[in-house]
N, C-alpha and C positions, 0 to 999 in steps of 0.2 A: 503495498498499500505505500501511494505516494503522498505525504504530509508535509503541510508548511508550517512552520515553526519560526513565529514572529517574536523577534526580540528585539531591542532599541538597544543601540550600542550609545547612546546618550545618557542615561541615568541610571536606568536598569534593563533586567530582561521580564518583560512582559512576555508570558507565553500563551500563544495563542493556536488550538489544534484547529485543522479544518481538514478532514478527509476529503481525498477525491478519489472516483474511480480508478481503478489500476488502468493504467494504459500501455499500448505496448511502443515502446522506446522505439524511433527508427536509429538504431545504431547500428554502423557497418562492423563487420566480423571480427573486424583486427585495431577496433577501437576498444580498450577498455570501458567497463558499464559505469565504473565509478569515476572515471574521468569525463565519459560523456555527460554523466548527470553532473557532473562539477560545472563544464563547460555551459552546458545549458543553463544551470542555475547564474551564472557568471554574464552572461551573453542576455539576460531579462534585467538581473536585479541591481548588477555592478554599479556604484554612482559612477565611476568614470568608464562606463562601458564603450564609448565612442573612442578612447584611446587606447583600448586592448590591440594590441598587434595580432596578425593572422597567424596563427599556430597549426603544424599538420598534428591530430590527434592521435594518428596510427603511430607518431614517433613518442608520444608520452606513455610512461610507464606507471604514475601516479597521479592522484588529485593536486599533493605538494609541488609535486615537478610543474603541473600545469598551470597552479597559482604561481608559483615563481618566475613562470616564461610571461604572462600577461600582467603582473600586477604595477599597478599606476605608482609613481614614485614617492607620493605621500602615503602608501598603505602601508603599515607594517603591523596589520590584524589579520586580513581576513584568514580564513583556516578551515580545517573539515577536523570532523573527529567522531567518532562512533556515534550513531543515533542514541543507543541506549546510556550509551556515559553521559550525554549531553541533558537528557531528558531528567536522568538522575541527579547529574547536578544542578541543573538549574530548578529543579521542580522541588528538589528533597534536600537538596546539600548532601548528597552522597557521593563520595566519591573514593580515591585512593591514595595511601602515600605515606609520608613519613608523619604531618601533622603539624609540623612547625616549620616558620621561616627561618631561613639563615642567609646571613652577610656577613662581608668584613667591614671590620671598623679601621680607623685611619691609623690604628696597631697594628695592623695586619692578624689581628683575632677576629677568628670565625663565630659569631654569637647568634644566638637564638632572639629571633624579632618577635614571634607570636607564636601562642602554640594553641591548636586546637583542640578541646577537655578531651571529646569522644575520639582520640587516634593513638598511634604507638609513644608518640613523645608524650601525648597529655596524659596519658595512662600510666605512663613511667615517671609523670611527676617533673618533667622537665618545665621551665619557666622562662621566660622573657629574659633577656640578661644574659644568660647561661653562656660561659664560652665551650666551644668543642676544641679541645687540647689533641685528642687523637682519636684516629679512627683505625680499628683492624691493627692495633700496637706501632702505627706509624706516626708521628707528630704531624699536625695538620700547615707548621710554619715548615716543614721539609716538603710538602706537596705544592705541586702548581695549581690553578684554578679549573683546570683540564682534568687534574688528576682526580680531583676534590668530587666535581661534577658526575665523572664516572664511577667513583664509588656511593655517590649518595643513587646512582642507577640502581644499584643491587640491592636487594630484596632483602637483606642481612647484614648489620654490622654491629660492632663493636663500638660504642665511644666512651671516650673518655671525658667527663666534663668537670668545669671548675664552676661551683654554683656561684653563685650570688655574695655567699657568707666568706667565700675563699677555700671553702673545700673540694674534695673532690668524690667524684661517683663515676665508677665505672657502669654503664649499662648496655647489654646486649637487647638489642631489640628486632624486630621484622616490620618491612611495611606491610598494612593492613587498611582495613576500610576505615573510613570517616565519615561521621557525621558534622558536618560544619556547625560551629557554634558563632556566627556572626556579632553578636555581641561580646568582643573580647573582656569590655568591663565595663561598670557604671557607679556613678558616686556622685555624692552634693559635696561641695566646699563651703562652708557658711567665710564669707569676708564683710564682714560689720551686716550691712543689713542687706547685701546681696548675697542670694542662694544661687550657688554656680553649678548646674548639672554638668557631669561631664562622663562623655558614652565614647567608648573606643569601635569602632564599627569597621570591620573586614570585609564583608561580601553581601551584594544587593541579589540575595537569592529569593525564591517563593516561601523557603522556610523561614526565612530571617523576618518577614513582619511579625509573627507570632513574637519571637523576642524583642522587637524593638515597640510594640503594643506595651510587654510588660514592662519593660524599662521608663515607657512616656508616660504612663499609668501611675510608677513612682514621682516622676518629676512633676507631674500635673497636681497628683494629690500633694506633695511636697511646696507648691507652688514656687517653682524655681522662676528665677528673674531674668537668668540670663545662661549663657551655653557654651562650652565648648564641645567642638564635635574635631573629633579624632581618628581622620580616613588616611593615615601616615601610608599605610600598606593595603588601600582598599583600590582593587584592579578594574572595578562593574560588578554590573549583573540585571539584575529584572527590571522591567519598567513598572511593574506592579507595586514593586519593593520601592523603590525610587518615590514612586506616586505617593506612598505609604508617609517616607521619611519627610519630603517637601511638607505634606501635609501636616504634622506631627510639628513640625518647626516653623510654620509659617501660616499655619489656617485660620486662625482666631482672626488677625488684620486682614489678611490679605484673599481670603476666600475667594473663588472663582476668577482671580487674576492670571491670567497667562504667564506662562514661567519659561516653556521652551516651545519651539515650533519646529516639525520634521520638515524636511525639502528632500525630494527624490527624483531620479531621472528623469527625463521628461518621454518614459514609457508607464510611468507609473505617479504622474504628480496628484492625482484622486487620493494616491496611499496617505501623501501629507497630511498631517492635523495638528492641532495645537493643544499642548497642554495645560491646565488649568490647576491650581493650587487649592485641593481639597479641604477638608474641615471635617476633624475625627475629634469622640468626644474627649480625648488625654492631646488634644494640640495645646499649644503653650505659646505664652505671648512673650515675646524674649526683648529684652533692650537692647543687648549687644549677641551677637555670634560669630565666637572666637572659631577659624578652621585650622586644624592644623595638619600639613600637607609635606608630601616628599614627590620625587619624581616616578612612584609607585602608585601616585594618589592619580587614578586614570578612569576615564568613560563616564559610566553612571555617576562617579562622583564627582567626576569635573562638570557634568552636567548640572549636579544640584545646586554647586558653587556658583557657576554661570547663571542660573535661571534664578535663584534667589538675590544674588548680588545687587539687580536694581530697586530692589523692595526694602532690603534687611541692612541691618547696621552692624555690618562683618568687616572682617580682618582676615589677612589670610599668614600664617606662621608657619615656617618650616623651611622649605624649598619648593622651587618652580616643579608644578604638576607634570603630569606624563605630556598631554599634550593631543588629544585625540577627543575633538569635536564634530564625529562622526560615527553613527551607528551600522548595525546589522539587520535585515532580516536572515533568519536561519531557514532552509529550506531543507526537508529530510527525506528519504524513503526508509522504509522501516526493511524491504526485501533485500535493499542492498546493506542497511544498517550504517548509514552515512548520514551526517548533518553537516550542511556547507552554509558557511558563514559567509559572504562576502559582503563588503562595506557597500551601504544601500543608501542611506540617508546623509544629512547634516544637520545637525542642532544646530539652531538662531535664537537667541535668548529673547526678549521683550523688547530690548533696545537694539537688535540687530547683530550680536555681538555672536561671533560664530570663529573667526580665523584665529584660533588656539593652538595650532598645529606644534609650535613653540613651547608650550605650556601656559598656565595661567600663573602671574607671577606674583609672590609673596608679599606683603606689606613688611614682613619684618623676617629678615634671613637668620635661621638659627639651626643649628645643628642638630641631626638626629641621633641624640647621644642615648646611649642604651648602656645602661649598667647594672639596672634593676626591674623589677618587675612592673607593671603597668600599677597606675596612681602615684608614684614615689616622685617626690617634689626633687628628686635629683635629675630629674628628668628637665633641661632649660627648656623645651617647647611647651610643655604644661606650667612649667612657673611662668615662661611670659606670659601665656594666654590669661590664668588668674591676673597675674598682677595688673595684665592692661584694662581687664573688666573691672578690678577694683581699685585703681588710681589714674588708667588712665593711659599708662606707659607701661613697658616693660619690665622697668628697674632693674634690680641688682639681679643676676641669674647665676645658678652655680656653675663652676668650672666643669666643662666638657671632659670627662676623663676616657670616652669613647665614642665618637661620633661614627654612621654607619656611611660608609663611599656609597654613593650614586653609582650605578653599575655593578656592584660588585655584592648584588643579592642573588646568591647561587641556586638559591631553591624557594619555590614559593608556597610550600604548605602542603601543596598535593602535587600528585602525576599531573592533574589536568587545572590548573590555576585559573580561575576566572578572572582572566585580563581584558574583557570585550563588551562592550555593550552590545543590545539587542531590543529589536522594536513591535511593536504589536499592529499589527495591519488589518487591523479591524476597525478603523475608523478613516475616513475621508473628510477632505475639506468640503465644506457644502459651496 
């Protein structure tokens, strides 16, 4: 069965399934069916289809090879993966891997950036900030990045960790199934008369909305006045989830305001539509919203930032975001077990802002230092955010003992990280 899986690259992935009757594809015997399906999808939905070079499909062996041959210069994201893996990830937050993001800091130490609770790393008690000293008896300091990546691709390893208190722990573990918890941490900080909600959010998934509701139920009940949204490692997700977060952050004063418009290629103009800010029972009304970002903040995360900037008193702290102002419609074929995700549309906010391929710049450039778990005030980004809300300035910050280097994040938590946005195709511009 051929299915359309509509996801938006801009803010979150809204998955809408529309079954079609089985059709006989007109595929030459010498063309791989997966390659043909991928080519058909790109010819139809690719935002830059008019710039695609002509290729001989009989010479192409895999969908990835095809995409690399026709990829537009600005496209860093179009991809394919198995249909079942895509659905499990986007709808249910189910995937596989180690369950922890890993990256090198400026002291050349490999550190844990975040951990999913229900994963091999999470069940072993690994925490953000821990150092990975050695893998399988070889010190990380003696390994190249490619050697580390090769080892991490293995299914079972012995890790020597240095914990945040300085003690060592040796743990043998095996990759396994993961159920992603997108809310990594939440708390409320009292600064004078201000109640500041703090939310660390890692993925926009269908399963994430329940977690967001729980966090914002507490924020609303406690009457927070301001908020710090920490999406420094959030690479995107589903449209439904992004819509929910936007409503919770801005719904009370800005209900029904347009925050994003999707624009498609000239074959699918009517698929474009405007996204409006909704209103939920746990929507909060904020004086200030501080967003913590890095170069790993992408797609749906950037859409939320871009979409809310015209309305909210917002400041960005950390480093320039990834730079993905575009999104995908995902086409799936259950018989071939393939999901094809070409860049299909551009995101445009209410002020016409869209061209952030170089990333969204921050207001205060602060290193992503990671030596402790979430919520610890040794984190300069968190301290700067709290200071700005309470004093109007980032104030005095703790000295960075370990700053993650952009581009040296070697493992993003799962074997299939959420790094792209997808869109719903069930709306049209009237």
